[in-house]
C-alpha positions in Angstrom: 1.5 21.3 39.3 -2.2 22.4 40.3 -4.9 19.9 42.0 -6.8 19.6 39.0 -3.7 18.2 36.8 -2.8 16.3 39.9 -6.6 14.7 40.4 -6.4 14.1 36.2 -3.7 12.2 37.0 -4.5 10.1 39.7 -7.8 9.3 38.0 -5.6 7.6 34.8 -3.3 5.9 37.4 -6.5 4.7 38.9 -8.0 3.6 35.5 -5.0 1.9 34.6 -4.6 -0.3 37.6 -7.7 -1.2 37.3 -7.5 -3.2 34.2 -6.5 -7.1 34.7 -2.9 -8.6 34.0 -3.8 -9.9 30.4 -4.2 -6.2 29.2 -1.7 -4.9 30.6 1.2 -7.3 30.0 -0.1 -6.7 26.3 0.7 -3.1 26.5 4.2 -3.4 28.1 4.6 -6.3 25.2 4.8 -3.1 22.8 7.6 -1.6 24.4 11.1 -2.3 23.8 12.8 -4.7 26.6 14.6 -2.1 28.4 11.3 0.1 28.6 9.3 -3.2 29.4 11.7 -4.0 32.6 11.9 -0.3 34.0 7.8 -0.9 34.8 8.7 -3.2 37.7 9.7 0.2 40.1 6.2 1.4 39.4 4.4 -0.6 42.6 4.7 -4.5 43.6 1.9 -5.6 41.1 4.4 -4.0 38.3 7.3 -5.9 39.8 6.7 -9.3 37.6 4.6 -7.9 35.0 7.2 -7.2 32.4 8.5 -11.1 32.7 5.5 -11.7 31.1 5.6 -10.0 28.1 5.5 -12.0 24.8 7.7 -9.8 22.9 11.7 -10.5 22.9 13.7 -8.0 21.1 17.3 -8.0 21.8 18.5 -5.0 19.7 21.5 -3.8 20.8 23.2 -3.4 17.3 23.6 0.9 17.8 26.3 0.0 20.6 28.1 -1.1 17.4 29.0 1.5 16.0 31.1 2.6 18.8 33.0 -1.0 19.8 36.4 -1.4 18.4 38.1 -5.1 17.6 39.3 -4.5 21.1 36.7 -4.2 22.9 34.0 -6.6 20.7 34.3 -10.1 22.9 33.6 -7.7 26.2 30.4 -6.1 24.6 29.2 -9.6 23.4 29.8 -11.3 26.8 27.7 -8.0 28.0 25.0 -8.9 25.4 24.9 -12.4 26.0 24.6 -12.5 29.8 21.3 -10.0 29.0 19.4 -12.3 26.9 20.3 -15.3 29.2 19.0 -13.5 32.0 15.9 -12.2 30.5 15.0 -15.6 29.2 15.8 -16.7 32.8 13.5 -14.3 34.5 10.7 -15.0 31.8 7.8 -16.5 33.2 5.0 -16.4 30.4 3.9 -19.4 28.5 4.1 -17.9 24.7 5.9 -15.9 22.8 5.2 -14.4 19.9 8.7 -12.9 18.5 12.1 -13.0 19.4 14.7 -11.1 18.1 18.2 -10.9 18.4 20.2 -8.5 16.9 23.8 -8.2 17.6 27.5 -9.3 16.5 27.8 -12.8 17.1 29.4 -15.7 15.7 29.6 -19.3 16.2 32.0 -18.9 19.1 28.8 -18.6 20.8 26.8 -21.5 19.2 25.9 -22.7 22.7 24.0 -19.8 23.8 22.0 -18.9 20.9 20.9 -22.4 20.2 20.0 -22.8 23.9 18.4 -19.4 23.2 16.6 -20.9 20.3 15.3 -24.4 22.4 13.8 -21.9 24.5 11.9 -19.7 22.9 10.5 -23.1 20.7 9.5 -24.4 23.8 7.4 -21.3 24.5 5.5 -22.0 20.9 7.5 -18.9 19.5 6.2 -17.7 16.3 8.6 -15.1 14.8 12.8 -15.9 15.5 14.9 -13.3 13.8 19.0 -13.9 14.2 20.3 -10.9 13.2 24.1 -11.8 13.6 25.4 -9.1 11.3 28.4 -8.4 10.6 29.6 -11.4 11.9 33.3 -10.2 12.5 36.1 -13.3 12.0 34.0 -14.5 9.5 32.7 -17.6 11.3 28.9 -17.9 10.9 26.7 -19.2 13.5 25.6 -22.2 12.6 23.0 -24.9 14.3 24.5 -28.0 15.2 23.6 -30.9 13.7 21.6 -32.1 16.6 19.1 -29.3 16.0 18.3 -30.8 13.3 18.1 -34.2 13.6 15.8 -33.5 16.9 13.3 -31.8 13.7 13.7 -35.0 12.0 13.0 -37.1 14.9 10.1 -35.0 16.1 11.5 -34.8 19.1 12.2 -32.6 21.8 10.9 -29.7 19.1 7.0 -30.2 19.4 7.4 -26.4 19.8 8.8 -25.9 16.1 4.9 -26.2 14.3 3.5 -23.0 15.6 6.0 -21.1 14.1 5.3 -18.5 11.5 8.0 -16.7 10.5 12.0 -17.2 9.9 14.9 -14.7 9.5 18.4 -15.5 9.7 21.0 -12.9 9.0 24.5 -13.6 9.0 23.5 -17.5 10.1 24.8 -20.4 7.5 22.3 -22.9 6.5 22.3 -24.7 3.3 19.2 -25.5 1.2 18.5 -28.8 3.1 18.1 -27.3 6.2 16.0 -24.7 5.2 14.4 -27.2 3.1 13.5 -29.0 6.5 12.1 -25.7 8.5 9.7 -25.8 5.7 8.4 -29.4 6.0 8.2 -29.1 9.3 6.7 -25.7 10.1 3.4 -26.3 8.8 2.3 -22.6 9.5 5.8 -20.9 8.4 4.6 -17.9 5.5 7.8 -15.9 5.9 11.2 -17.0 5.6 14.0 -15.4 4.6 18.0 -15.3 4.7 20.4 -13.0 4.1 24.3 -13.3 3.7 24.5 -17.3 3.9 27.8 -18.7 3.2 26.5 -22.1 2.8 23.1 -21.0 0.6 23.5 -22.6 -2.8 20.8 -24.8 -3.9 17.4 -24.6 -2.6 14.1 -25.9 -3.2 10.4 -24.5 -2.2 7.9 -27.3 -3.7 4.9 -29.2 -2.4 1.7 -28.6 -2.8 1.0 -28.1 1.2 3.5 -25.5 1.9 1.9 -22.3 3.4 4.9 -19.8 2.8 3.8 -16.7 1.3 7.1 -14.6 1.5 10.3 -15.7 0.8 13.4 -13.4 0.4 16.7 -14.4 -0.5 19.6 -11.9 0.1 23.0 -11.8 -0.7 24.0 -15.9 -1.0 26.7 -15.3 -3.1 27.5 -19.0 -3.4 23.8 -19.5 -4.4 23.5 -21.4 -7.8 20.0 -22.2 -8.6 16.7 -21.7 -6.8 12.9 -23.6 -7.6 10.1 -22.7 -6.4 6.5 -24.1 -6.7 4.6 -23.3 -3.7 0.8 -22.2 -5.1 0.5 -20.0 -1.9 3.6 -18.0 -2.4 2.4 -14.3 -2.5 6.2 -12.7 -2.6 9.4 -13.3 -4.3 12.4 -11.3 -3.8 16.0 -11.9 -4.6 19.3 -10.0 -4.1 22.7 -11.2 -5.5 24.3 -12.8 -8.2 23.0 -14.0 -11.4 22.1 -17.8 -10.8 19.3 -20.4 -12.3 15.8 -19.6 -11.1 12.9 -22.0 -12.0 9.3 -20.7 -11.1 6.0 -22.7 -11.5 2.3 -23.3 -9.9 2.5 -20.0 -8.1 -1.1 -19.2 -9.1 -0.7 -16.2 -5.8 2.4 -14.4 -6.8 1.9 -10.8 -6.9 5.4 -9.4 -5.7 8.3 -9.9 -7.7 12.0 -8.2 -7.1 15.5 -9.2 -8.2 18.3 -7.2 -7.7 21.9 -7.2 -7.9 25.6 -5.3 -7.7 26.6 -3.4 -10.9 27.4 -5.8 -13.0 24.6 -8.1 -12.4 22.5 -9.6 -15.4 18.8 -9.3 -14.5 17.8 -10.6 -18.5 19.1 -14.2 -16.8 15.7 -13.6 -14.9 13.3 -12.3 -17.4 12.4 -15.6 -18.9 11.6 -17.2 -15.9 9.2 -14.5 -14.4 7.7 -13.7 -18.0 4.8 -16.5 -17.3 4.0 -14.3 -13.9 3.8 -11.2 -15.8 0.3 -11.5 -16.3 -0.6 -11.3 -12.4 1.9 -9.3 -10.8 1.0 -6.3 -8.9 4.4 -4.9 -7.9 7.8 -5.5 -9.5 11.5 -4.2 -9.0 13.9 -4.7 -11.1 17.6 -4.2 -12.0 17.2 -3.1 -15.9 18.8 -2.2 -18.6 17.7 -1.9 -22.5 17.8 -5.6 -23.1 15.2 -5.7 -20.5 13.0 -3.3 -21.9 12.9 -4.9 -24.9 11.4 -7.6 -22.8 8.9 -5.2 -22.0 7.8 -4.8 -25.4 6.7 -8.5 -25.5 4.5 -8.7 -23.3 1.5 -7.4 -21.4 1.2 -6.5 -17.4 -2.3 -5.6 -17.2 -2.6 -5.6 -13.3 1.1 -4.3 -12.4 0.4 -1.5 -10.5 3.5 -0.3 -8.6 6.7 -0.6 -10.6 10.6 -0.2 -9.4 13.5 0.2 -11.6 17.2 0.6 -11.2 18.3 1.8 -14.5 21.9 0.4 -14.8 22.7 2.3 -17.9 20.8 5.8 -17.9 21.3 7.1 -21.3 18.7 8.5 -24.1 18.2 4.8 -25.2 16.6 4.5 -21.7 13.5 6.1 -22.9 12.9 4.6 -25.8 12.5 1.4 -23.4 10.5 3.6 -20.5 7.6 3.9 -23.0 8.1 -0.3 -23.9 6.9 -0.2 -20.1 4.3 2.2 -20.1 2.7 0.5 -22.8 3.2 -3.0 -21.4 1.7 -1.4 -18.3 -1.6 0.2 -19.1 -2.9 0.7 -15.5 0.7 1.5 -13.9 -0.4 3.9 -11.1 3.7 4.3 -10.0 6.7 4.5 -11.0 10.6 4.5 -8.8 13.5 5.2 -10.9 16.8 4.4 -9.8 19.6 6.3 -11.7 22.3 4.7 -11.6 25.6 6.1 -13.8 27.7 3.2 -14.1 27.6 -0.3 -16.0 27.4 -1.4 -19.9 26.0 1.2 -22.3 23.7 -0.4 -24.7 22.6 0.7 -28.2 22.3 4.0 -30.1 21.1 7.4 -29.2 18.3 8.1 -30.2 17.1 12.1 -31.1 13.0 11.0 -31.5 11.2 9.5 -29.0 7.6 7.6 -29.7 5.1 9.6 -27.7 2.9 7.2 -25.5 -0.4 9.1 -23.4 -0.7 6.6 -20.0 -4.0 7.5 -18.5 -3.3 5.9 -14.5 0.2 6.7 -13.6 0.0 9.3 -10.6 3.0 9.0 -8.6 6.9 9.0 -10.3 9.8 9.3 -8.4 13.4 9.7 -9.5 16.1 8.8 -7.3 20.0 9.4 -7.7 19.0 12.8 -9.9 22.1 14.3 -10.7 21.0 16.9 -13.1 22.4 15.8 -16.5 21.0 16.2 -19.6 19.4 13.0 -19.4 17.8 13.6 -16.4 15.8 16.7 -17.2 15.1 15.0 -20.6 13.7 12.3 -18.8 11.4 14.7 -16.4 10.3 15.9 -19.1 9.1 13.2 -21.2 6.7 12.3 -18.3 5.3 15.3 -17.9 4.5 15.0 -21.5 3.0 11.3 -22.0 1.8 10.3 -18.2 -1.5 12.5 -18.5 -2.7 11.7 -14.9 0.6 12.8 -13.4 -0.4 13.8 -9.7 3.5 13.8 -8.4 6.8 13.9 -10.1 9.4 13.7 -6.5 13.2 14.0 -7.1 15.5 12.4 -4.8 18.8 13.7 -5.7 22.4 11.9 -5.7 24.7 12.7 -2.9 27.0 13.9 -5.4 25.1 16.5 -7.3 26.2 20.0 -7.1 23.7 22.3 -5.8 24.1 25.1 -8.1 23.1 22.6 -11.0 20.2 21.1 -8.9 18.7 24.3 -8.4 19.3 25.1 -12.1 17.7 22.0 -12.7 14.6 22.6 -10.9 14.3 26.0 -12.0 14.1 24.7 -15.3 11.8 22.0 -14.7 9.4 24.4 -12.6 9.4 26.4 -15.9 7.7 23.5 -17.4 5.8 21.3 -15.4 2.0 21.2 -15.7 0.0 23.1 -12.9 -1.6 19.6 -12.4 1.3 18.2 -11.2 3.2 18.7 -8.1 6.8 19.1 -7.9 8.6 17.7 -4.6 12.2 17.9 -4.1 14.3 16.2 -1.6 15.9 17.6 1.4 19.4 17.5 -0.5 17.5 20.7 -2.0 18.2 24.4 -0.9 16.5 27.0 -1.9 
């Protein structure tokens, strides 16, 4: 190391040490917990700074790949001790985010509940309990005493500072969630993923501040009722259920998806009233859904994502319906799946429609079938302002077939369109 380099480092180190503690703590809060703890060896001043971090993210999920059932309990104990030790050492008066990500279950209810009590006492704003995969099937459940404390308002005053809740492999029912919503006036994000006890959910109230609602893989779910004037985004993945949506004037983002046996037509009716205001929409689609598009217009939609469950030539006719219904669409993503019911008769003639705003199209799951090529050509011909066509090949596609398809498309693609092929394609 030259004297000049050493001198620059000394100046930089001196400038950092001149910063006040609150700024240094803010910098440390952007590090992982393990990185933050390592700063304690820098000097006496830095020894305890990391214990004031406002970001506590305990992510040890990667280590799960190397843990067998025989060693799982040992790893769980190590993880629990890690969280307990850090929370005991933490000196900060507030916590912005508290994230747990490891395979834990109801056997560890006492520890997990104590963690939540601790961070609520420090006015935590974001709680994420990701306990996937919850091996042995005993998902964590909040004890009754916890909900009693929320209802009584005693001992959990910090809950009013919560802005975001994310539960994965945590059993909560509709009444539990409604209790959180009613008692967390600042709550604007809620995600429930893999709950075995969520059957019915009512998100109803003119004073509710919730902006983002996401329900994923709750397979006993039967019904959702939503009336929330501040809601911006609603995302659902699961089985077919009854949905009632009203009084959502701010809703601009909707995603409804499920397994390959999923009938998305059950949902189109309830969200039709929102069509005129949507800016982004994601659906599992089949020809029945396409016909719904032909009856309505989505004048504000700019981003559309469809998982095509029955890719055949009939789908091209449906695509015309979609392009007409979404005159200002700018981005279209099509996920091509080759399973499900095949509906309708194959058609040889497809109506042309000149779309003036579509700029980016992504075709995912490209297999190089005749249908895939026809779809790409159809888009070349009808999206007059197209700038990019991105092809993400299926992992099942044969490279020789893909190369031939790409050469065919390159010969026909307009000069104004950039053709981009995913990483599976090699020259």
